[in-house]
C-alpha positions as CSV (number, residue, x, y, z in Angstrom):
1,M,-149.2,24.7,68.7
2,T,-146.7,24.7,71.6
3,T,-142.8,24.6,71.5
4,L,-141.7,21.6,73.2
5,N,-139.3,21.4,76.2
6,S,-136.5,18.9,75.4
7,R,-135.2,19.3,79.0
8,V,-131.6,19.4,77.8
9,P,-129.3,20.3,80.6
10,E,-127.2,23.5,80.4
11,G,-123.4,23.6,80.0
12,P,-120.7,22.4,77.2
13,I,-122.0,19.5,75.3
14,K,-119.1,17.1,76.4
15,D,-120.0,17.8,80.1
16,K,-124.0,17.7,79.9
17,W,-124.5,14.1,80.6
18,T,-121.9,13.9,83.4
19,L,-123.0,17.0,85.1
20,Y,-126.7,15.9,84.8
21,K,-126.0,12.6,86.4
22,D,-124.3,14.3,89.3
23,K,-127.4,16.2,90.1
24,I,-130.5,13.9,89.4
25,N,-132.4,12.4,92.2
26,L,-131.7,8.9,93.3
27,V,-133.6,6.0,94.7
28,N,-131.9,4.1,97.5
29,P,-131.8,0.2,97.2
30,A,-134.4,-0.4,100.0
31,N,-136.9,1.9,98.2
32,K,-136.2,0.3,94.7
33,R,-137.6,-3.0,96.2
34,N,-141.1,-1.2,96.5
35,I,-141.2,0.2,93.0
36,D,-142.5,-1.7,90.0
37,I,-141.7,-0.8,86.3
38,I,-143.3,-2.4,83.1
39,V,-141.2,-2.9,80.2
40,V,-143.0,-3.6,77.0
41,G,-140.8,-5.4,74.3
42,T,-137.6,-7.4,75.1
43,G,-135.3,-6.8,72.1
44,L,-132.1,-5.1,72.7
45,A,-133.5,-1.8,74.1
46,G,-136.2,-3.4,76.2
47,G,-134.1,-6.5,77.3
48,S,-131.2,-4.4,78.2
49,A,-133.4,-2.0,80.2
50,A,-135.3,-4.9,82.0
51,A,-132.0,-6.5,83.0
52,T,-130.4,-3.4,84.3
53,L,-133.4,-2.0,86.0
54,A,-133.8,-5.5,87.8
55,E,-130.1,-5.5,88.6
56,L,-130.5,-2.2,90.2
57,G,-133.2,-3.6,92.5
58,Y,-136.6,-2.5,90.9
59,N,-139.4,-5.0,90.3
60,V,-139.8,-5.5,86.6
61,K,-142.6,-6.9,84.5
62,A,-141.4,-7.6,81.0
63,F,-143.7,-8.3,78.1
64,A,-143.0,-10.0,74.8
65,Y,-145.5,-11.0,72.1
66,Q,-143.1,-13.7,71.0
67,D,-142.6,-17.1,72.8
68,S,-139.2,-15.9,74.0
69,P,-137.1,-12.7,74.2
70,R,-134.7,-14.5,72.1
71,R,-137.0,-14.0,69.1
72,A,-137.2,-10.3,69.2
73,H,-136.5,-8.7,65.8
74,S,-133.1,-7.4,67.1
75,I,-131.9,-10.9,66.3
76,A,-132.1,-10.1,62.6
77,A,-129.5,-7.4,62.7
78,Q,-126.5,-8.4,60.8
79,G,-123.7,-6.0,60.0
80,G,-122.5,-4.7,63.5
81,I,-122.6,-2.0,66.3
82,N,-120.8,1.3,66.3
83,A,-118.6,2.6,69.1
84,A,-116.0,5.2,69.1
85,K,-113.1,3.0,70.6
86,N,-110.5,4.1,67.9
87,Y,-109.0,0.5,68.0
88,M,-108.0,1.0,64.3
89,G,-106.1,4.1,65.1
90,D,-107.7,5.9,62.2
91,G,-108.7,9.1,64.0
92,D,-112.0,8.2,65.5
93,S,-113.4,9.9,68.7
94,N,-116.6,10.5,70.3
95,Y,-116.8,13.9,68.7
96,R,-116.4,12.3,65.3
97,L,-119.0,9.6,65.9
98,F,-121.3,12.5,67.2
99,Y,-120.5,14.5,64.0
100,D,-121.1,11.6,61.7
101,T,-124.3,10.8,63.2
102,V,-125.7,14.3,63.1
103,K,-124.6,14.7,59.5
104,G,-125.7,11.3,58.5
105,G,-129.2,12.2,59.9
106,D,-129.1,15.4,57.7
107,Y,-129.0,17.8,60.6
108,R,-132.5,16.8,62.0
109,S,-131.6,15.2,65.3
110,R,-131.0,16.7,68.8
111,E,-127.3,17.4,69.4
112,A,-127.3,16.7,73.2
113,N,-128.8,13.2,72.7
114,V,-126.5,12.3,69.9
115,Y,-123.4,13.4,71.9
116,R,-124.5,11.3,74.8
117,L,-125.0,8.3,72.5
118,A,-121.4,8.7,71.2
119,E,-120.0,9.1,74.8
120,V,-121.6,6.0,76.1
121,S,-120.9,3.9,73.0
122,G,-117.6,2.5,74.2
123,N,-119.2,1.2,77.4
124,I,-121.6,-0.8,75.4
125,I,-118.7,-2.9,73.8
126,D,-117.1,-3.5,77.3
127,Q,-120.5,-4.6,78.7
128,C,-121.1,-7.0,75.8
129,V,-117.5,-8.5,75.8
130,A,-118.0,-9.1,79.6
131,Q,-121.3,-11.0,78.7
132,G,-119.4,-13.2,76.3
133,V,-120.5,-11.6,73.0
134,P,-118.0,-13.2,70.3
135,F,-117.0,-10.2,68.5
136,A,-114.6,-10.7,65.5
137,R,-111.1,-10.3,66.5
138,D,-108.0,-9.4,64.4
139,Y,-104.7,-11.3,64.0
140,G,-103.4,-10.0,67.4
141,G,-106.6,-11.0,69.3
142,L,-107.9,-7.6,69.7
143,L,-111.5,-6.6,68.7
144,D,-111.7,-6.1,65.0
145,N,-113.7,-3.2,63.2
146,R,-115.2,-2.6,59.8
147,S,-116.5,0.4,58.0
148,F,-120.1,1.3,57.2
149,G,-121.8,3.9,55.1
150,G,-121.6,7.6,55.8
151,V,-118.2,7.5,57.6
152,L,-114.5,7.6,56.9
153,V,-113.4,5.6,59.9
154,S,-113.7,1.8,60.9
155,R,-115.8,1.9,64.1
156,T,-118.2,-1.1,63.7
157,F,-117.8,-4.0,65.9
158,Y,-119.2,-7.3,64.4
159,A,-119.7,-11.0,64.8
160,K,-119.8,-12.2,61.1
161,G,-123.3,-11.4,59.9
162,Q,-125.0,-12.3,63.2
163,T,-124.2,-9.3,65.4
164,G,-127.8,-8.8,66.4
165,Q,-128.2,-12.4,67.4
166,Q,-125.0,-12.4,69.6
167,L,-125.8,-9.1,71.3
168,L,-129.3,-10.4,72.0
169,L,-128.0,-13.5,73.5
170,G,-125.9,-11.4,75.8
171,C,-128.8,-9.4,76.9
172,Y,-131.1,-12.5,77.2
173,S,-128.4,-14.1,79.6
174,A,-128.6,-10.8,81.7
175,M,-132.3,-11.0,81.7
176,N,-132.4,-14.7,82.7
177,R,-130.3,-14.0,85.6
178,Q,-132.8,-11.6,86.9
179,I,-135.8,-13.9,86.0
180,A,-134.1,-16.6,88.2
181,R,-133.7,-14.2,91.0
182,G,-137.4,-13.2,90.9
183,K,-136.7,-9.5,90.0
184,I,-138.2,-9.9,86.4
185,D,-141.6,-11.5,85.9
186,M,-141.5,-12.4,82.3
187,Y,-144.8,-12.5,80.2
188,N,-144.1,-14.2,77.0
189,R,-146.8,-14.3,74.3
190,H,-148.4,-11.3,75.7
191,E,-149.3,-8.2,73.6
192,M,-149.9,-4.8,75.1
193,L,-153.2,-3.3,73.8
194,D,-153.4,-0.1,75.8
195,V,-151.7,2.1,78.5
196,V,-153.4,3.2,81.6
197,I,-153.1,6.7,82.7
198,V,-154.2,7.5,86.2
199,D,-154.1,11.2,87.5
200,G,-152.0,12.1,84.5
201,K,-149.4,9.4,85.0
202,A,-148.7,6.2,83.2
203,R,-149.7,3.6,85.8
204,G,-150.0,0.3,83.9
205,I,-151.0,-1.5,80.7
206,I,-153.9,-3.8,79.4
207,A,-152.3,-6.9,77.8
208,R,-153.7,-9.9,75.9
209,D,-152.5,-13.4,76.7
210,L,-152.0,-14.5,73.1
211,I,-152.4,-18.2,73.9
212,T,-155.7,-18.1,76.0
213,G,-157.0,-14.8,74.7
214,E,-157.4,-13.6,78.3
215,I,-157.4,-9.9,78.8
216,E,-155.1,-8.8,81.8
217,R,-154.4,-5.8,83.8
218,H,-150.9,-5.0,85.0
219,S,-149.9,-2.0,87.2
220,A,-146.6,-0.3,87.7
221,H,-145.1,3.1,88.8
222,A,-143.7,3.7,85.3
223,V,-144.2,2.0,81.8
224,V,-141.3,1.7,79.4
225,I,-142.1,1.1,75.5
226,A,-139.4,-0.6,73.7
227,T,-141.3,-2.3,70.7
228,G,-139.3,-1.1,67.8
229,G,-140.3,0.7,64.6
230,Y,-143.4,0.9,62.3
231,G,-141.8,-0.2,59.0
232,N,-144.5,-2.9,58.4
233,V,-146.8,0.0,57.6
234,Y,-145.5,-0.7,54.1
235,F,-146.7,-4.4,54.3
236,L,-143.4,-5.4,52.4
237,S,-140.3,-4.5,54.6
238,T,-137.3,-6.2,56.1
239,N,-139.0,-6.3,59.4
240,A,-140.4,-9.6,61.0
241,M,-143.9,-10.2,60.0
242,G,-145.0,-9.7,63.7
243,S,-143.2,-6.4,64.0
244,N,-145.9,-3.7,64.7
245,A,-146.6,-0.2,65.9
246,T,-149.5,-1.0,68.2
247,A,-147.9,-0.1,71.5
248,A,-146.5,3.1,70.2
249,W,-149.8,4.0,68.4
250,K,-151.9,3.3,71.6
251,I,-149.8,5.5,73.7
252,H,-149.9,8.2,71.1
253,K,-153.7,8.0,71.3
254,K,-153.3,8.5,75.1
255,G,-151.2,11.7,74.8
256,A,-147.7,10.8,73.8
257,F,-146.7,12.9,70.9
258,F,-145.5,11.0,67.7
259,A,-142.5,12.7,66.1
260,N,-141.3,12.7,62.5
261,P,-143.4,9.8,61.2
262,C,-142.2,10.6,57.6
263,F,-138.5,9.9,58.5
264,T,-138.4,6.2,57.4
265,Q,-135.3,4.5,56.1
266,I,-135.1,2.6,52.8
267,H,-132.3,0.1,53.0
268,P,-130.2,-0.1,49.8
269,T,-129.0,-3.7,50.1
270,C,-132.1,-6.0,50.2
271,I,-132.9,-9.0,48.0
272,P,-135.1,-7.7,45.2
273,R,-138.9,-8.5,45.3
274,S,-139.9,-11.5,43.1
275,G,-143.6,-11.2,43.1
276,D,-147.0,-10.1,44.6
277,Y,-147.1,-13.2,46.6
278,Q,-144.3,-12.2,48.9
279,S,-145.1,-11.3,52.7
280,K,-141.6,-9.8,53.5
281,L,-138.3,-8.8,52.2
282,T,-134.8,-10.0,53.2
283,L,-132.1,-7.7,54.2
284,M,-128.5,-8.3,53.1
285,S,-126.1,-6.5,55.5
286,E,-124.8,-3.1,54.7
287,S,-121.4,-4.4,55.7
288,L,-121.3,-6.1,52.3
289,R,-120.8,-2.6,50.8
290,N,-117.3,-2.8,52.5
291,D,-116.0,-5.2,49.8
292,G,-118.9,-5.3,47.2
293,R,-119.0,-2.8,44.3
294,I,-122.4,-1.7,43.1
295,W,-122.9,-1.3,39.3
296,V,-125.4,-1.6,36.5
297,P,-124.7,-1.9,32.7
298,A,-123.5,1.4,31.2
299,K,-125.4,0.5,28.0
300,I,-129.1,0.4,28.0
301,E,-129.2,-2.5,25.4
302,D,-127.0,-4.7,27.8
303,A,-129.6,-3.9,30.6
304,K,-132.4,-4.9,28.4
305,A,-130.7,-8.2,27.5
306,I,-130.1,-9.0,31.1
307,Q,-133.7,-8.3,32.0
308,Q,-134.8,-10.7,29.1
309,G,-132.5,-13.4,30.3
310,K,-130.2,-13.2,27.1
311,L,-127.0,-11.9,28.9
312,R,-125.2,-12.8,32.2
313,P,-123.6,-10.1,34.3
314,T,-120.2,-11.9,34.0
315,E,-120.4,-11.5,30.3
316,I,-120.4,-7.5,30.4
317,A,-116.8,-6.1,30.1
318,E,-115.4,-4.0,32.9
319,E,-115.4,-0.8,30.6
320,D,-119.3,-1.5,29.9
321,R,-120.1,-1.3,33.6
322,D,-121.4,1.8,35.5
323,Y,-120.1,1.9,39.1
324,Y,-122.5,4.7,39.6
325,L,-121.9,5.4,43.4
326,E,-118.0,5.6,42.7
327,R,-118.8,7.8,39.9
328,R,-121.1,10.2,41.5
329,Y,-119.6,10.1,45.1
330,P,-115.8,9.6,44.7
331,A,-114.9,10.5,48.5
332,F,-117.4,7.8,49.9
333,G,-117.9,5.7,46.9
334,N,-120.0,2.5,47.7
335,L,-120.1,3.5,51.4
336,V,-122.4,6.5,51.1
337,P,-125.3,6.7,53.5
338,R,-128.2,4.4,53.0
339,D,-130.7,7.1,51.8
340,V,-128.1,8.4,49.2
341,A,-127.4,4.8,48.0
342,S,-131.1,4.0,47.8
343,R,-132.0,6.9,45.7
344,A,-129.2,6.3,43.4
345,A,-130.3,2.8,42.9
346,K,-133.8,4.0,42.2
347,E,-132.7,6.6,39.8
348,R,-130.6,4.2,37.6
349,C,-133.5,1.5,37.7
350,D,-136.2,4.0,36.8
351,A,-133.9,5.1,33.9
352,G,-134.1,1.5,32.5
353,Y,-130.8,0.0,33.8
354,G,-132.3,-2.5,36.3
355,V,-130.8,-5.9,36.1
356,N,-133.6,-8.4,36.8
357,A,-136.9,-9.3,35.2
358,T,-138.8,-6.6,37.0
359,G,-136.1,-4.0,36.3
360,E,-135.8,-3.3,40.1
361,A,-132.3,-4.5,40.9
362,V,-128.7,-3.6,40.8
363,Y,-125.5,-5.7,41.1
364,L,-123.3,-6.0,44.3
365,D,-120.2,-7.5,42.8
366,F,-117.4,-9.2,44.9
367,A,-115.1,-10.1,42.1
368,S,-112.7,-7.2,42.7
369,A,-112.5,-8.0,46.6
370,I,-112.0,-11.7,45.9
371,E,-109.1,-10.9,43.6
372,R,-107.5,-8.4,46.0
373,Y,-107.8,-10.8,49.0
374,G,-106.6,-13.7,46.9
375,K,-103.4,-11.9,45.8
376,E,-102.8,-10.7,49.4
377,Q,-103.2,-14.3,50.8
378,A,-100.9,-15.7,48.2
379,K,-98.1,-13.4,49.3
380,I,-98.8,-14.1,53.0
381,H,-98.5,-17.8,52.3
382,G,-95.5,-17.4,50.1
383,I,-97.0,-18.7,47.0
384,K,-95.2,-17.3,44.0
385,N,-97.0,-16.7,40.6
386,P,-100.4,-18.1,41.9
387,S,-102.8,-19.2,39.2
388,K,-106.0,-17.4,38.7
389,E,-107.8,-20.4,40.2
390,K,-105.7,-20.3,43.3
391,I,-106.1,-16.5,43.8
392,T,-109.9,-17.1,43.5
393,E,-109.9,-19.9,46.0
394,L,-107.8,-17.8,48.6
395,G,-110.0,-14.7,47.9
396,E,-113.2,-16.6,48.3
397,G,-112.0,-18.1,51.7
398,I,-111.5,-14.6,53.2
399,I,-114.9,-13.4,51.9
400,E,-116.5,-16.5,53.4
401,A,-114.9,-15.8,56.9
402,K,-116.3,-12.3,56.8
403,Y,-119.7,-12.8,55.2
404,G,-120.3,-16.5,54.9
405,N,-123.7,-16.8,56.5
406,L,-125.0,-13.9,54.4
407,F,-123.7,-15.5,51.1
408,Q,-125.4,-18.7,52.2
409,M,-128.7,-17.0,52.9
410,Y,-128.7,-15.2,49.5
411,E,-127.9,-18.4,47.6
412,K,-130.9,-20.4,49.4
413,I,-133.2,-17.5,48.5
414,I,-132.0,-16.6,44.9
415,D,-130.5,-20.1,44.0
416,E,-127.4,-18.4,42.6
417,N,-123.8,-18.5,43.9
418,P,-122.8,-15.0,44.9
419,Y,-119.1,-16.0,44.9
420,K,-119.4,-16.7,41.1
421,T,-122.2,-14.2,40.0
422,P,-122.9,-10.9,41.4
423,M,-125.7,-10.3,44.0
424,M,-128.7,-8.6,43.0
425,I,-130.1,-6.0,45.5
426,Y,-132.8,-3.3,45.5
427,P,-133.8,-0.8,48.3
428,A,-136.6,-1.8,50.6
429,T,-138.3,-0.4,53.8
430,H,-136.2,-1.1,56.9
431,Y,-135.7,1.3,59.9
432,T,-137.8,4.0,61.2
433,M,-136.2,7.1,62.5
434,G,-139.4,8.8,63.5
435,G,-141.2,7.5,66.5
436,I,-142.5,8.6,69.9
437,W,-141.4,12.0,71.0
438,V,-139.1,11.8,74.1
439,D,-137.2,14.4,76.1
440,Y,-133.5,14.1,77.2
441,N,-134.7,11.8,79.9
442,L,-136.4,9.4,77.4
443,M,-139.8,10.3,78.8
444,T,-142.8,11.0,76.5
445,T,-145.1,13.8,76.8
446,V,-147.1,11.6,79.3
447,P,-145.4,11.6,82.8
448,G,-144.0,8.2,83.8
449,L,-144.2,6.8,80.3
450,Y,-140.8,6.3,78.6
451,C,-139.9,5.2,75.2
452,I,-136.5,3.8,74.1
453,G,-134.8,2.3,71.1
454,E,-136.2,2.3,67.6
455,A,-139.7,3.2,69.1
456,N,-138.5,6.7,69.9
457,F,-137.3,9.4,67.5
458,S,-134.4,10.8,69.4
459,D,-130.9,10.0,67.9
460,H,-131.0,9.5,64.2
461,G,-132.7,12.5,62.7
462,A,-133.7,12.0,59.0
463,N,-131.5,9.0,58.3
464,R,-129.8,6.4,60.4
465,L,-126.2,5.5,59.8
466,G,-125.6,1.6,59.4
467,A,-124.8,-0.2,62.7
468,S,-126.3,2.6,64.9
469,A,-129.5,1.0,65.7
470,L,-128.0,-1.6,68.1
471,M,-125.9,1.2,69.6
472,Q,-128.9,3.3,70.3
473,G,-130.9,0.3,71.6
474,L,-128.3,-0.8,74.1
475,A,-127.3,2.8,75.1
476,D,-130.8,3.5,76.0
477,G,-131.4,0.4,77.9
478,Y,-128.1,-0.2,79.6
479,F,-126.7,3.4,80.3
480,V,-129.4,6.2,79.9
481,L,-132.8,5.0,81.1
482,P,-131.6,3.3,84.4
483,Y,-130.4,6.9,85.3
484,T,-133.1,9.0,84.1
485,I,-136.2,6.9,85.3
486,G,-134.7,7.0,88.9
487,D,-135.0,10.7,88.9
488,Y,-138.7,10.5,88.2
489,L,-139.4,7.4,90.4
490,A,-137.8,9.2,93.5
491,D,-141.2,10.8,94.1
492,D,-142.9,7.3,94.2
493,I,-141.1,5.7,97.0
494,R,-144.2,6.1,99.4
495,T,-146.8,5.5,96.8
496,G,-147.2,1.9,97.4
497,E,-148.6,-0.7,94.9
498,I,-150.8,0.6,92.3
499,S,-154.3,-1.1,92.3
500,T,-155.7,-2.6,89.1
501,D,-159.2,-2.2,90.3
502,L,-159.1,1.6,89.5
503,P,-161.8,2.9,87.0
504,E,-159.1,3.8,84.6
505,F,-158.0,0.1,84.3
506,E,-161.8,-0.8,83.9
507,E,-162.3,1.8,81.2
508,A,-159.3,0.7,79.3
509,E,-160.1,-3.0,79.4
510,T,-163.7,-2.4,78.4
511,K,-162.7,-0.4,75.3
512,I,-160.1,-3.2,74.3
513,K,-162.7,-5.9,74.7
514,E,-165.3,-4.0,72.6
515,Q,-162.7,-3.7,69.7
516,L,-161.7,-7.4,69.9
517,E,-165.5,-8.5,69.9
518,F,-166.1,-6.2,66.9
519,F,-163.5,-7.9,64.9
520,I,-164.7,-11.5,65.7
521,N,-168.4,-10.5,65.0
522,N,-168.0,-8.3,62.0
523,K,-169.3,-10.3,59.0
524,G,-166.9,-8.9,56.4
525,T,-165.8,-10.1,53.1
526,H,-161.9,-9.5,53.2
527,S,-159.0,-10.8,55.2
528,V,-156.9,-8.5,57.3
529,D,-153.9,-9.1,54.7
530,Y,-156.0,-7.9,52.0
531,F,-156.3,-4.4,53.6
532,H,-152.8,-4.4,54.8
533,K,-151.5,-5.0,51.2
534,K,-153.6,-2.3,49.9
535,L,-152.3,0.1,52.5
536,G,-148.7,-1.1,51.7
537,K,-149.1,-0.4,48.0
538,V,-150.2,3.0,48.6
539,M,-147.5,3.8,51.0
540,W,-144.7,2.5,48.7
541,D,-146.0,4.0,45.5
542,K,-146.8,7.4,47.0
543,V,-145.2,7.8,50.3
544,G,-141.9,5.8,49.4
545,M,-138.4,6.7,48.2
546,A,-139.6,9.8,46.4
547,R,-142.7,11.9,47.5
548,N,-144.5,14.8,46.0
549,E,-147.4,16.9,47.0
550,K,-149.8,15.4,44.4
551,H,-149.1,11.8,45.4
552,L,-149.2,12.7,49.1
553,K,-152.5,14.3,48.9
554,E,-153.8,11.2,47.0
555,A,-152.3,8.8,49.6
556,I,-154.1,10.5,52.4
557,Q,-157.4,10.3,50.6
558,E,-156.8,6.6,49.7
559,I,-155.6,5.6,53.2
560,Q,-158.9,7.1,54.6
561,E,-160.9,5.2,52.1
562,I,-159.1,1.8,52.9
563,R,-159.6,2.5,56.7
564,E,-163.3,3.0,56.1
565,D,-163.5,-0.1,54.0
566,F,-161.5,-2.1,56.7
567,W,-164.0,-1.3,59.5
568,K,-166.9,-2.3,57.4
569,N,-165.6,-5.4,55.6
570,V,-162.8,-7.0,57.5
571,K,-163.3,-10.6,58.2
572,V,-161.5,-12.3,61.3
573,P,-162.0,-16.0,61.5
574,G,-161.8,-17.9,64.8
575,N,-162.7,-17.0,68.4
576,L,-161.8,-14.5,71.1
577,N,-160.6,-16.8,73.8
578,E,-158.0,-18.8,71.9
579,F,-154.7,-18.6,69.9
580,N,-155.8,-16.4,67.1
581,Q,-153.2,-14.8,64.8
582,E,-155.7,-13.1,62.5
583,L,-157.2,-11.3,65.5
584,E,-153.7,-10.3,66.5
585,K,-153.1,-8.9,63.0
586,A,-156.5,-7.2,62.7
587,G,-155.6,-4.8,65.7
588,R,-152.2,-4.1,64.3
589,V,-153.5,-3.4,60.9
590,A,-156.1,-1.1,62.2
591,D,-153.4,1.0,64.0
592,F,-151.2,1.1,60.8
593,L,-154.2,2.4,58.8
594,E,-154.1,5.5,61.1
595,L,-150.4,5.7,61.3
596,G,-150.0,5.7,57.7
597,E,-152.2,8.7,57.3
598,L,-150.3,10.6,59.8
599,F,-147.1,9.5,58.1
600,A,-148.3,11.0,54.8
601,K,-149.6,14.1,56.5
602,D,-146.1,14.7,58.1
603,A,-144.5,14.2,54.8
604,L,-146.8,16.7,53.1
605,E,-146.1,19.3,55.7
606,R,-142.4,18.9,55.5
607,K,-141.7,21.0,52.4
608,E,-138.1,20.1,52.1
609,S,-135.9,17.0,51.4
610,C,-133.7,15.7,54.0
611,G,-132.2,12.2,54.7
612,G,-134.9,9.5,54.0
613,H,-137.6,12.1,53.3
614,F,-137.2,13.0,49.6
615,R,-139.6,15.5,48.2
616,E,-139.2,15.7,44.5
617,E,-140.0,19.3,44.5
618,Y,-137.1,20.2,46.7
619,Q,-133.8,18.8,45.1
620,T,-130.6,20.3,43.8
621,P,-129.9,20.3,40.0
622,E,-127.8,17.2,40.6
623,G,-130.8,15.4,42.1
624,E,-129.5,15.6,45.8
625,A,-131.8,16.4,48.8
626,L,-132.4,20.1,49.3
627,R,-133.0,21.0,53.0
628,D,-134.6,24.2,54.2
629,D,-132.9,25.0,57.4
630,K,-134.7,28.3,57.8
631,N,-138.3,26.9,57.9
632,F,-137.9,23.2,58.9
633,A,-135.0,22.8,61.3
634,Y,-137.3,21.4,63.9
635,V,-138.9,18.1,65.2
636,A,-142.6,17.8,64.2
637,A,-144.4,16.2,67.2
638,W,-147.9,15.3,66.5
639,E,-150.7,15.3,69.2
640,Y,-153.6,13.0,68.7
641,T,-157.1,14.7,68.8
642,G,-159.4,12.0,67.5
643,K,-158.2,11.5,63.9
644,P,-154.9,11.5,62.1
645,S,-156.3,14.3,59.8
646,E,-156.9,16.5,62.8
647,A,-153.6,15.9,64.6
648,I,-152.0,19.1,66.0
649,M,-148.3,19.7,65.3
650,H,-146.0,20.9,67.9
651,K,-142.4,22.0,67.2
652,E,-139.1,21.4,69.0
653,E,-136.7,23.8,67.4
654,L,-133.3,22.3,66.8
655,K,-130.3,24.3,67.7
656,F,-126.8,23.5,66.4
657,K,-124.2,24.9,68.8
658,D,-121.4,22.4,68.3
659,I,-121.7,21.4,64.7
660,E,-122.0,23.7,61.8
661,L,-125.3,23.5,60.0
662,K,-124.3,23.0,56.3
663,T,-125.2,21.0,53.1
664,R,-124.5,17.5,53.5
665,S,-122.0,16.3,50.9
666,Y,-120.4,12.8,50.4
667,K,-118.6,13.8,47.1
């Protein structure tokens, strides 16, 4: 085991980034024209990085497995993006955003990276407004903000429930400008299957054309991975079906350390699972918790009656409802962080108070907000003694303006009108805070290999606050990587074009072809999804919202058995040299079957509870997470040595100089 060097610059935290930028090496415009950069993934992190690097003059090759960067999973982000603009005048600042993020991550993130994130957050909003992103505005025409979980200010900029889509369109427009100029070569429907290391440096990738099946070699002076998180290791998650961990796992196997894989977020406001036939879960934005009140019946007999379809939620009197988040966390109420809200919902459902047929759902009720907004609107419009019906009509109009598309989506899926009947929600796998270890420059442990956005581990610790994913992705892509990568590339101005005829490219391509041929030729008996579902069930049951030593050891053993069975009995129909989605999935699930084991191993080694990692053995008498700062205030970065079970842990000690390390409380 070694202690990792995060390369955090010296000096006061508020000056680190400024002073660092003043001293880094630069590449002049003429030399940038001779340097190639590969960007894998074109969501908000990868798309913003590709656009900015091309704008600076580098030659960029961008890869997306979708048919267009517009289809990146960033488009699914709903609620908003954080920035410390203090437009609401409620006391926000860079320091408060920094503090909230470190506290929200349960003190398991790197201070310097988080402060930099807060520092550049305001620039992101200015950039996106300049691109035409239609952020919501208040009555005076200024950008509006709403609140999200884990904070006491309103700092979230939003575009109804479509923020990710609008931000991605802005990013995509910037990319298109560079594609038209010839500075970005866009490779749609291409999947990276390996990274190529030459003389210890990342010098290219092996990719598969997903339409023709052709295996291609692509070289560059640096490689940037921006392929999102690994939530689909659970099979059922809020991620798009195609979201995968292959790029991240392949670079891990080539020397990039994988950090904190057990830090995975369970989102509290998702549409509950309805049956084993489902292939994914649907997210309802956390922004709904601004106005929705979460409750379950206070009486067990009422809960049982609802589960049996004998009672409607609207028939339960106010005094017979348990608004359990407001009861347990009076200071933050329904706006506690995601991990806290998720565990609280699980606790109520495990106790028998769930409100759907499976017993795995709680209510998100907008009746109070509709009445409040309705009365306010009646006064604004000079309506005296408005009827209850008029109040409801006016209130529903405000809710529709704020969350309309989310309510439509819910009604289409559940076939119930959420304006009249409370929504049903339940936690589901969502975001991954763990990921590839990177230093302050966003470089992995492999020189020339960078990782940005959700694919890295750097900013969120053990729990991500809502609306911070888009902030980190765009911060990395627009304002951090373009500086730090230049410092590295300054040594490559005389290198010239990297040849793809090198033996390292040949070796990597041969191994990829061998694996693909194995999948096609293996005469197994079970589909890829059969194994993915088995893995997902083990992960959810034993490495999910609550974990313990017994279940984690069982999970490791069971995942190893599933993986062994997979390589013996997987069946992949179709051919190599064609569009073959089962072949795509086979490679991705093979990687999940290794990542899942490391995930459980990491959770077993971390003998504490923090953020999204809740070990049942380590909790307070009130059932809250119990950290062990003496023994576990570090980043666990795993080195691949051949098998997940044989991975070696390296530690980056976390030091808190600007924030007091203390028990996280939202009461």
